[in-house]
N, C-alpha and C positions, 0 to 999 in steps of 0.2 A: 584234121589233122596226123598224119602217118604215126604212131608208137616211135619212141624213139629204143633204137639195138640198143640189149645191153654192154654188147662187145660190137663195136663199128665198125665197117666193111671197112676189110685189107688188112683187119687184127687180128689174132690167132689171143690165145686166153693166155699167151705168158711172150710180154713184148720187152725186150733188154732198154733200159735207159740211163747211158753211160755220163759220166764226167768226163770230163777233157779241157788240158789247158793248150786253149788255141783250139775252139772248137770247130770257128771257118777255117783253117788251115787240115782239119778232120775231118770236113765234109769234103772236101777237095777232093782229100784221100782217098776218100772212101769211095766216092762218085769213082778216079781211078784205079784202085787197085782192087774194089770189089764191084764198080757196076752200080753203084748206088743210084738212088733218082730220089731228088730233092724236093722230098713232097712240099715245104714249108717250114720259116725259120720267124722266129720274132726275137728282138734285138732292143738293146738300152740304146740311149743317145750316145753312149762312151763305145758302142760297138761290141758289147759284151752279148753274146747269144744265150738268153734265157729261157730256150726252147724251139729244137727245130727235129723233123721229124723226115728219117729219111726210108725207101722201101728199100732194101737189101733182097734179089729173088722175089717169093712171094711176103717176106716178112716187112714187120714194119722196126725201127728204131729210133730209139728217142735220145737223145743228146743235148746237152748244156758246158757251156764253159765252167770253170771255177767260181766258186763263189767260198772264196775262205771263211766270211763273216759269217755263212751259214753251215759251217763245214762241209761243204760242198768239195770235193777235193779227189783230184784225176791221180793215175795210178805213177805220173812223174813226181805228182808233189808227197805222195804218201809211200815212196820207193819200190812200187811193185804193186800187183795185183793176183788177187786169189780168183779168180774168173775167167773162164775161157769162154769165148763167144762161138757157137759153133754152126759150121756153113756147108748145110749140103745143098752141092753143086752136082750139074750132071757129067763136068770134065774136072777131077780135082787136080790133074795135071796143067789144064789150061789156065785153069782160075788160081792155082799156086805162082804158076808162072807169071800172070799177070799182076798178083800182088808182089813177091820178090823185086819183080822190074819196077813196083809203084816206088817201093823202099821198104818192104816190109824187109823185119831179119830173119831169118831163120832160126828156127828153136828145136823146132823137130824135124827132122827132114819127110818128105810125103815119102811112104810105102807102103805096100800092103801092110793089111795087120790080121792078127788069127780073127776079131770079132766078125768079116767078111768085109772090111770098108778097106778103102787105098784115103790114107788120113796122115796128116802133117799139119805143125803150128808156126803159125810167123807171129811175131812180134809188127804191133806197127807203131810208127812213130809218137806214139801217146801213150805209150805203155798198156796197153790193152794188148791182148792175146784171141787169135783168131784161126779155131781149127779149121780146114777146110778136108773134108770127105766127099767120096761118093762111093754110093752103098755098089757091090760088086758080089755078093754073094747070099743068099738068103743059108743061115746056119741055126741047126736047133743050140740048145744050150750046150748038150752035149758035147756037141761038134767043135764049139768055144771052146770050154773046159779044157779038149784032148788037144787043140790049137793051141792056147793060150799055154798049155804044162811045156808041150813042145817049144815055142816060142822062147819061156825062159830059161831052158837049159842052151842057149847060143849066146850071141851079142845080140844088145839090143835092137829092134825094130828101125830098119833106116840106117844101121851104121856097117860099116864092110868089117868080114872078121877076117 
């Protein structure tokens, strides 16, 4: 019998596991907005999802419905989120547009950033924030600091002066 892998195939060391009010609808949204592939889901007789696994790009995303009796609450029930799910993609503008067209709300417009990414943030209809980025420049720490100082002297990234 083969040895069990400590980290299953398809997973990385860190895998987000989010709570969503309306997990079935969120799965449909993530498929449309981010090209997620549903790997599996386990539901209770009432339809509540106790566990679902999606693949987004080369990474896994786990999610489940809210279960208030177990203190499992999503962002819309607790008044927001302190977490941003970061999504690196080949074409940030294309992925950004797809997410917005699917119903994500713009939180930070997509723009070229001082650290070398094309980057923006959207909020999904379930209260989770997603940053979408494509790395466009390899910069040294000194170059990043110089660019950061220059960017702080003008309008915030993604805004018009």
